[in-house]
Backbone bond lengths (Angstrom), bond angles and torsions (degrees), N, CA, C in turn:
res aa  C-N    CA-C-N  psi(-1)  N-CA   C-N-CA  omega(-1)  CA-C   N-CA-C  phi
1 M - - - 1.456 - - 1.539 108.98 -
2 H 1.319 116.58 123.18 1.448 120.92 178.57 1.531 110.39 -70.03
3 Q 1.314 115.17 143.59 1.466 119.80 171.11 1.531 107.79 -75.31
4 P 1.336 117.86 148.31 1.459 119.47 176.00 1.528 110.75 -61.05
5 L 1.321 114.98 150.09 1.462 121.15 172.75 1.527 106.68 -80.16
6 L 1.334 116.02 123.05 1.458 121.77 -178.24 1.531 108.65 -105.77
7 L 1.329 116.18 119.55 1.464 121.16 175.12 1.526 106.90 -108.57
8 E 1.329 114.73 97.45 1.467 119.83 -177.03 1.515 110.45 -66.32
9 A 1.318 116.51 146.21 1.453 121.96 -179.01 1.523 110.20 -66.10
10 P 1.350 117.50 145.45 1.464 120.16 176.64 1.529 112.38 -59.94
11 D 1.325 117.40 -37.11 1.456 123.07 176.01 1.532 108.11 -109.64
12 P 1.324 118.62 168.24 1.473 119.59 -178.80 1.536 111.37 -52.42
13 A 1.333 115.52 125.86 1.461 120.64 -172.39 1.503 112.23 -72.43
14 D 1.339 116.60 134.81 1.478 122.13 170.26 1.513 110.99 -128.37
15 A 1.357 117.17 9.57 1.459 122.00 178.27 1.520 108.12 -154.03
16 C 1.323 115.43 163.19 1.475 120.01 -177.78 1.522 109.57 -148.14
17 V 1.335 115.06 141.67 1.460 122.05 170.35 1.533 108.13 -117.62
18 I 1.314 115.76 123.56 1.474 122.21 174.90 1.537 106.89 -100.42
19 W 1.330 116.51 117.13 1.479 120.81 -167.18 1.521 109.96 -122.32
20 L 1.330 116.71 119.07 1.460 122.69 -177.89 1.537 110.60 -99.61
21 H 1.327 114.66 133.32 1.461 121.45 178.28 1.535 111.23 -77.66
22 G 1.317 116.07 175.57 1.449 122.05 179.42 1.517 113.21 -92.92
23 L 1.333 115.51 -179.87 1.460 123.00 -179.09 1.527 110.64 -60.49
24 G 1.337 115.45 129.94 1.449 120.39 175.87 1.512 114.41 83.19
25 A 1.322 118.23 -6.02 1.464 121.57 177.85 1.514 109.68 -94.70
26 D 1.334 117.73 -163.74 1.452 119.72 178.15 1.529 109.78 -148.28
27 R 1.306 115.20 -177.49 1.473 121.22 -174.18 1.527 113.23 -64.20
28 H 1.334 117.58 -17.63 1.455 121.20 179.51 1.540 112.77 -87.55
29 D 1.334 116.66 -6.18 1.469 120.33 -171.52 1.522 111.90 -59.93
30 F 1.328 117.32 -42.39 1.459 120.66 -177.74 1.529 112.20 -103.69
31 Q 1.326 116.57 13.71 1.470 119.27 177.63 1.528 112.23 -58.90
32 P 1.346 119.79 -45.98 1.471 119.00 179.47 1.535 112.20 -62.62
33 V 1.343 117.02 -35.51 1.472 119.88 178.53 1.530 109.77 -67.13
34 A 1.320 116.38 -45.43 1.474 120.24 179.58 1.525 111.14 -61.15
35 E 1.327 116.31 -43.43 1.461 119.81 -179.54 1.514 111.46 -64.57
36 A 1.336 116.78 -38.01 1.468 120.21 176.31 1.525 110.65 -64.70
37 L 1.332 117.53 -42.56 1.462 120.79 179.87 1.520 111.43 -65.63
38 Q 1.320 116.79 -33.39 1.476 119.20 -179.30 1.527 112.73 -67.63
39 R 1.316 117.15 -17.15 1.457 118.36 177.21 1.528 111.74 -67.40
40 Q 1.349 116.51 -25.02 1.459 119.57 176.09 1.532 111.60 -108.73
41 L 1.316 116.83 -18.83 1.472 121.61 -179.78 1.520 107.52 -114.29
42 R 1.303 115.79 75.61 1.461 121.46 -166.85 1.532 113.73 -76.64
43 R 1.325 116.41 -9.64 1.467 119.03 179.81 1.538 111.34 -110.75
44 V 1.314 115.66 16.99 1.487 120.64 -177.98 1.523 110.68 -107.56
45 R 1.300 115.56 120.85 1.463 123.39 172.66 1.529 108.57 -84.25
46 F 1.319 116.25 140.69 1.471 121.27 175.42 1.532 108.98 -113.93
47 V 1.324 116.01 133.84 1.454 123.08 176.94 1.528 106.37 -119.38
48 L 1.336 116.15 119.53 1.475 121.43 -174.66 1.531 107.84 -117.84
49 P 1.342 117.16 95.12 1.476 119.58 -179.02 1.525 111.93 -75.72
50 Q 1.316 114.18 164.11 1.460 122.93 -179.07 1.532 109.74 -114.65
51 A 1.313 116.71 127.06 1.472 120.07 176.15 1.524 110.31 -71.48
52 P 1.327 116.98 149.09 1.473 119.69 174.62 1.530 111.39 -66.62
53 T 1.313 115.84 152.25 1.464 120.53 176.76 1.521 107.74 -89.60
54 R 1.344 115.97 127.10 1.458 121.06 -178.20 1.524 109.68 -157.44
55 P 1.340 117.21 163.63 1.469 119.65 179.54 1.526 111.13 -64.84
56 V 1.317 115.77 142.20 1.457 122.24 177.34 1.526 108.96 -119.05
57 S 1.314 116.25 114.20 1.460 121.52 -172.76 1.519 111.82 -57.58
58 L 1.325 116.38 -41.09 1.462 121.03 -178.37 1.515 112.03 -61.24
59 N 1.334 117.41 -27.79 1.467 122.40 179.97 1.531 111.31 -104.58
60 N 1.328 115.25 44.05 1.467 122.51 175.45 1.533 112.47 59.19
61 G 1.319 116.26 28.69 1.454 120.00 176.09 1.520 114.66 77.94
62 W 1.340 117.76 7.02 1.461 119.50 177.78 1.519 110.47 -67.12
63 A 1.301 115.30 141.52 1.465 120.23 -179.85 1.527 110.45 -83.40
64 M 1.297 115.21 136.30 1.469 122.02 179.66 1.516 109.07 -161.96
65 P 1.329 118.23 162.28 1.452 118.97 176.24 1.524 110.86 -58.45
66 S 1.323 115.61 125.08 1.457 120.12 -173.56 1.535 109.30 -151.92
67 W 1.311 115.90 131.95 1.454 120.21 176.12 1.530 111.73 -75.91
68 Y 1.319 117.23 -23.07 1.451 122.75 175.49 1.520 108.77 -166.85
69 D 1.328 116.57 157.00 1.455 120.89 178.68 1.542 109.79 -75.58
70 I 1.321 115.63 140.28 1.463 122.00 172.44 1.524 106.66 -103.89
71 L 1.313 115.72 115.39 1.461 121.33 -172.91 1.516 112.49 -86.51
72 A 1.329 116.95 -34.78 1.451 121.78 -179.58 1.525 108.84 -158.51
73 I 1.338 116.01 160.30 1.452 119.96 -174.86 1.527 112.86 -114.19
74 S 1.337 117.20 -10.95 1.446 119.57 -175.65 1.533 110.15 -134.40
75 P 1.338 117.04 141.56 1.474 127.94 0.96 1.525 113.08 -76.50
76 A 1.335 117.60 -19.36 1.467 120.49 175.04 1.529 106.52 -139.18
77 R 1.343 117.00 166.10 1.445 119.58 -178.23 1.544 110.40 -61.63
78 A 1.322 115.37 125.00 1.460 120.72 169.78 1.515 106.99 -102.00
79 I 1.339 116.26 125.79 1.443 120.11 -171.47 1.525 111.47 -127.31
80 D 1.320 114.94 164.41 1.468 121.20 173.18 1.530 106.93 -83.05
81 R 1.302 115.68 101.14 1.468 120.52 -173.39 1.549 111.24 -65.53
82 E 1.331 116.82 -36.16 1.474 119.25 -179.20 1.527 110.25 -63.14
83 Q 1.317 117.68 -40.86 1.471 120.61 178.04 1.514 110.73 -65.94
84 L 1.326 116.96 -40.28 1.478 119.02 177.11 1.523 110.68 -61.68
85 E 1.331 117.06 -42.67 1.470 120.22 179.55 1.539 110.39 -62.63
86 H 1.312 116.85 -37.89 1.456 119.75 177.40 1.526 110.61 -64.09
87 S 1.327 117.16 -41.51 1.466 120.95 178.53 1.535 110.20 -65.77
88 A 1.323 116.74 -38.97 1.459 119.97 177.38 1.514 110.37 -62.50
89 Q 1.331 117.46 -39.53 1.469 121.06 178.41 1.526 110.21 -63.82
90 T 1.334 117.05 -37.82 1.463 120.96 176.19 1.528 110.31 -58.93
91 V 1.346 116.04 -44.20 1.466 119.52 179.87 1.526 110.41 -65.64
92 I 1.336 117.32 -41.63 1.465 119.96 177.82 1.533 110.94 -58.40
93 E 1.314 116.56 -41.84 1.466 119.64 179.01 1.509 111.58 -65.38
94 L 1.323 117.92 -34.07 1.462 121.05 175.16 1.528 111.24 -66.95
95 I 1.337 116.21 -41.70 1.483 120.10 176.53 1.528 109.37 -60.01
96 E 1.324 115.71 -46.65 1.472 119.99 -177.68 1.526 110.99 -63.78
97 A 1.325 116.88 -36.89 1.475 119.91 179.04 1.518 110.71 -65.39
98 Q 1.344 116.42 -40.00 1.472 119.43 177.73 1.518 110.78 -68.47
99 R 1.317 116.46 -40.55 1.468 120.17 176.42 1.518 110.82 -59.90
100 D 1.338 115.90 -44.49 1.445 120.19 -178.22 1.532 112.34 -69.04
101 S 1.352 116.51 -20.89 1.469 120.15 177.27 1.519 111.49 -82.38
102 G 1.334 117.01 -4.97 1.450 120.57 176.42 1.509 115.96 113.70
103 I 1.332 118.37 1.04 1.469 121.25 178.52 1.520 108.79 -85.72
104 D 1.319 116.77 127.40 1.450 122.57 176.26 1.530 108.43 -63.41
105 P 1.362 119.17 127.74 1.471 119.60 178.73 1.526 113.63 -54.30
106 A 1.311 118.16 -27.27 1.456 120.72 177.01 1.533 111.98 -68.64
107 R 1.335 116.84 -6.75 1.448 122.35 176.40 1.530 111.28 -119.68
108 I 1.308 115.11 21.20 1.471 121.56 172.80 1.528 107.02 -111.06
109 L 1.337 115.86 123.55 1.456 121.04 -178.53 1.524 109.74 -116.27
110 L 1.330 115.44 148.58 1.452 121.86 175.66 1.521 108.97 -107.01
111 A 1.330 115.72 136.86 1.462 121.24 175.62 1.513 108.45 -133.50
112 G 1.323 115.60 147.22 1.458 118.90 178.34 1.503 111.48 -158.76
113 F 1.332 114.58 142.77 1.456 122.22 178.43 1.536 108.77 -106.98
114 S 1.324 116.31 130.67 1.469 122.92 175.14 1.534 110.41 55.14
115 Q 1.333 118.32 -118.51 1.474 119.80 -178.75 1.531 110.79 -60.33
116 G 1.332 117.42 -35.58 1.448 120.16 176.73 1.521 112.22 -63.46
117 G 1.323 115.82 -33.86 1.465 120.32 176.49 1.514 112.10 -66.08
118 A 1.331 116.34 -37.91 1.466 120.05 178.15 1.524 110.44 -62.19
119 V 1.334 115.78 -37.67 1.479 119.63 178.48 1.522 110.67 -66.82
120 V 1.328 117.87 -44.15 1.474 118.52 -176.67 1.518 111.05 -70.96
121 L 1.317 118.91 -34.85 1.480 120.26 176.19 1.543 109.29 -61.92
122 H 1.318 115.70 -46.62 1.470 120.33 179.38 1.527 110.67 -61.64
123 T 1.337 116.36 -45.40 1.457 120.65 -177.05 1.519 111.61 -64.84
124 A 1.322 116.10 -49.91 1.472 119.78 -174.20 1.527 112.14 -65.24
125 Y 1.327 116.95 -42.73 1.465 119.73 -169.72 1.529 114.68 -99.93
126 L 1.325 117.20 -21.33 1.475 119.14 -176.52 1.536 113.79 -118.89
127 R 1.321 117.66 -13.83 1.464 119.01 -177.27 1.528 114.27 -119.82
128 W 1.310 117.73 -44.27 1.463 120.73 -176.92 1.523 109.43 -72.04
129 N 1.307 115.46 142.06 1.448 121.06 179.70 1.530 108.67 -120.95
130 G 1.317 115.72 97.67 1.460 119.04 -179.84 1.516 111.24 145.13
131 A 1.324 114.69 -170.35 1.460 121.75 -177.25 1.534 110.15 -74.96
132 L 1.336 114.47 150.25 1.453 123.36 167.77 1.523 107.05 -145.70
133 G 1.332 115.38 157.31 1.461 119.19 -178.24 1.514 114.46 -77.44
134 G 1.328 117.36 -19.61 1.454 120.10 179.85 1.509 111.81 150.51
135 V 1.320 115.92 173.76 1.460 123.64 -179.25 1.525 109.29 -131.48
136 L 1.333 115.83 131.04 1.456 123.38 171.24 1.511 107.31 -105.29
137 A 1.335 117.06 114.63 1.463 122.87 -177.24 1.529 108.32 -112.74
138 L 1.337 116.51 103.37 1.450 122.48 -172.69 1.537 110.04 -105.70
139 S 1.322 115.11 120.05 1.479 120.66 172.40 1.507 111.40 49.54
140 T 1.325 115.97 48.70 1.462 120.48 -170.63 1.507 112.90 -132.89
141 Y 1.310 115.45 -170.75 1.462 122.77 -176.39 1.513 108.00 -152.39
142 A 1.305 117.52 176.17 1.469 120.37 -176.87 1.529 109.33 -131.10
143 P 1.333 117.55 82.11 1.464 120.57 -175.54 1.526 114.34 -67.16
144 T 1.340 117.73 -14.67 1.462 119.45 -177.91 1.514 112.75 -105.14
145 F 1.331 118.25 0.63 1.458 119.04 177.56 1.524 109.38 -73.97
146 P 1.334 117.55 129.64 1.480 119.88 175.03 1.523 110.29 -71.21
147 D 1.336 115.62 172.04 1.471 119.59 179.94 1.514 111.59 -59.29
148 A 1.309 117.07 -38.25 1.463 121.66 177.82 1.531 107.59 -122.02
149 L 1.310 115.80 102.55 1.470 121.17 -175.59 1.522 109.47 -76.37
150 Q 1.328 116.35 121.13 1.457 122.22 177.79 1.514 108.35 -111.43
151 L 1.327 117.17 122.21 1.464 121.75 -174.93 1.527 110.92 -123.94
152 D 1.331 115.86 149.99 1.465 118.79 172.99 1.527 109.55 -80.15
153 D 1.306 116.93 175.90 1.465 120.72 -173.64 1.505 112.82 -61.61
154 S 1.341 117.46 -40.24 1.469 119.88 -177.68 1.526 111.10 -66.37
155 A 1.326 117.07 -40.83 1.471 119.81 178.52 1.522 111.01 -69.15
156 R 1.331 116.59 -38.28 1.461 120.79 -179.02 1.531 111.86 -63.99
157 A 1.330 115.98 -23.38 1.481 120.56 -177.42 1.535 113.07 -84.50
158 I 1.329 117.97 -4.72 1.466 121.02 -176.78 1.534 109.08 -84.95
159 S 1.311 116.55 110.53 1.458 121.16 -179.27 1.532 110.82 -67.46
160 A 1.338 115.52 150.48 1.464 121.37 179.40 1.523 110.21 -132.89
161 L 1.316 115.49 139.42 1.457 121.97 169.94 1.523 107.44 -116.38
162 C 1.324 115.43 113.67 1.468 121.81 -176.09 1.521 108.70 -106.00
163 L 1.326 116.39 118.63 1.462 122.97 -174.74 1.525 108.96 -122.23
164 H 1.336 116.42 138.82 1.469 118.75 -175.11 1.520 110.01 -154.16
165 G 1.323 114.79 153.41 1.459 121.41 174.07 1.507 111.86 -89.14
166 S 1.313 116.64 131.72 1.469 119.65 179.89 1.525 112.12 -69.63
167 R 1.345 117.05 -15.73 1.468 121.46 -179.64 1.528 112.19 -109.18
168 D 1.313 116.47 17.95 1.466 122.04 -176.78 1.519 109.79 -68.37
169 E 1.345 116.34 117.58 1.461 120.83 177.69 1.523 112.67 -99.37
170 V 1.335 117.80 -7.46 1.456 121.31 179.62 1.539 109.85 -89.03
171 V 1.324 115.74 -52.33 1.461 122.10 172.34 1.526 106.70 -121.11
172 P 1.333 117.86 93.33 1.477 119.57 -175.63 1.521 112.11 -54.57
173 S 1.321 114.90 147.93 1.465 119.71 -172.42 1.527 111.91 -60.70
174 F 1.323 118.19 -26.44 1.483 118.83 -179.47 1.527 110.57 -64.76
175 M 1.344 117.10 -27.28 1.458 119.39 178.28 1.548 111.01 -72.29
176 G 1.320 115.66 -39.92 1.458 118.70 174.86 1.516 111.67 -67.35
177 R 1.314 115.72 -38.82 1.461 119.86 179.57 1.521 110.59 -64.68
178 A 1.322 117.85 -36.14 1.469 120.93 177.93 1.524 110.91 -62.68
179 A 1.348 116.74 -39.73 1.471 119.07 177.86 1.516 109.91 -65.08
180 F 1.328 116.46 -44.46 1.488 120.12 178.13 1.512 111.22 -60.40
181 D 1.334 117.23 -45.70 1.460 120.83 -179.14 1.526 110.87 -60.13
182 A 1.342 116.41 -40.30 1.472 120.21 -179.98 1.523 110.39 -64.13
183 L 1.329 117.13 -42.45 1.472 120.69 178.00 1.515 111.16 -63.38
184 Q 1.311 115.73 -46.32 1.470 120.24 -178.35 1.534 110.32 -63.19
185 A 1.320 117.48 -42.67 1.460 121.50 179.29 1.531 111.93 -63.76
186 A 1.359 116.06 -28.91 1.454 120.22 179.57 1.524 112.52 -83.32
187 G 1.336 117.12 -2.39 1.452 121.12 177.49 1.516 114.62 96.30
188 V 1.313 117.24 10.13 1.483 120.55 177.97 1.527 109.59 -76.58
189 P 1.360 118.27 136.17 1.461 119.96 172.51 1.526 110.11 -73.03
190 A 1.321 114.66 89.27 1.469 121.58 -174.73 1.534 110.42 -112.96
191 T 1.327 114.87 146.46 1.460 122.06 178.83 1.526 108.27 -123.95
192 W 1.334 115.81 137.78 1.461 121.54 178.28 1.522 110.15 -114.50
193 R 1.331 116.86 134.06 1.463 121.93 172.43 1.518 108.52 -139.89
194 D 1.330 115.90 136.91 1.446 118.27 173.26 1.530 109.69 -121.15
195 Y 1.322 114.20 160.81 1.462 122.10 -173.03 1.532 108.68 -135.91
196 P 1.334 117.86 151.49 1.463 120.58 178.43 1.531 110.59 -76.46
197 M 1.325 115.99 72.72 1.467 121.00 -176.48 1.522 109.92 -147.73
198 G 1.329 114.76 169.70 1.458 120.76 174.27 1.509 111.60 -91.30
199 H 1.335 115.95 -140.79 1.467 120.94 -179.43 1.523 108.65 -87.92
200 E 1.314 115.13 79.84 1.474 120.35 -170.36 1.527 109.01 -160.21
201 V 1.321 115.51 -171.54 1.460 122.22 176.78 1.539 108.48 -130.09
202 L 1.318 116.72 134.51 1.454 122.50 -179.75 1.524 111.47 -109.71
203 P 1.346 117.62 154.89 1.461 120.18 176.81 1.533 113.25 -55.08
204 E 1.324 117.06 -38.60 1.471 119.82 178.79 1.526 110.57 -60.91
205 E 1.316 116.36 -39.47 1.462 121.74 178.80 1.532 110.97 -64.61
206 I 1.341 115.71 -42.16 1.467 119.72 178.83 1.513 110.82 -63.44
207 R 1.335 117.20 -38.81 1.464 119.98 176.54 1.518 110.47 -61.77
208 D 1.327 117.14 -42.82 1.469 120.66 178.43 1.540 111.10 -63.62
209 I 1.322 116.05 -39.28 1.458 119.45 177.07 1.529 111.00 -62.98
210 G 1.332 115.88 -42.83 1.471 120.55 178.22 1.516 111.94 -60.26
211 A 1.326 115.68 -42.01 1.470 119.73 179.36 1.518 111.06 -66.55
212 W 1.333 116.66 -40.50 1.468 120.66 -179.69 1.529 110.70 -67.19
213 L 1.329 117.00 -42.64 1.466 120.82 178.99 1.534 110.24 -64.97
214 T 1.308 116.97 -40.59 1.460 120.51 177.97 1.512 111.26 -60.97
215 E 1.332 115.63 -42.39 1.468 120.54 177.87 1.534 111.74 -63.49
216 R 1.343 116.41 -40.85 1.448 120.86 -179.74 1.531 112.50 -67.93
217 L 1.316 114.61 -35.44 1.467 119.83 -168.09 1.525 113.33 -108.81
218 A 1.326 116.86 6.54 1.472 120.63 179.92 1.526 111.27 -61.22
């Protein structure tokens, strides 16, 4: 099991972003994005964990970094729920480690791209019990959200920024929009933005993330 990539803040850290990569990527995937964000968020530590390498049914059983197995894609994503729960527990342990290091949980944010986003949505709203600084959900979906999402007060208070490409053919935008709609209907202060892109990240999106993080952590 790889240790998370730790990008220490340029100045003494008083906040942390735990950022999960997507299927088939690794802990270095969002390192350039995190380093760029740290130029304006100088007191924010970034923790970039690495998914275990395992067979993925959707990709003919080939082994690759994966937070959970995807068993089927139609009509909706069928996933290995036990593996997702294990990944969520990994994220919880990372939150607890940052809390124990002196970071207020209200200044710990979760971010995830694609499959990593599905893990952070599940962790923040269905597993974690307490305050968090917010959730960045990039080009993702929420396979574990029920039709009517019921949240307690602490979960309902966790802000979310949901970002998606209007041309995404890997995770169609309607799947991301469904996750956003569920959060909004449950009373979460959620924001939706889409961009003329595929399953990727654009500079404009990173600027919006930087502005949102600055607002959260000011």
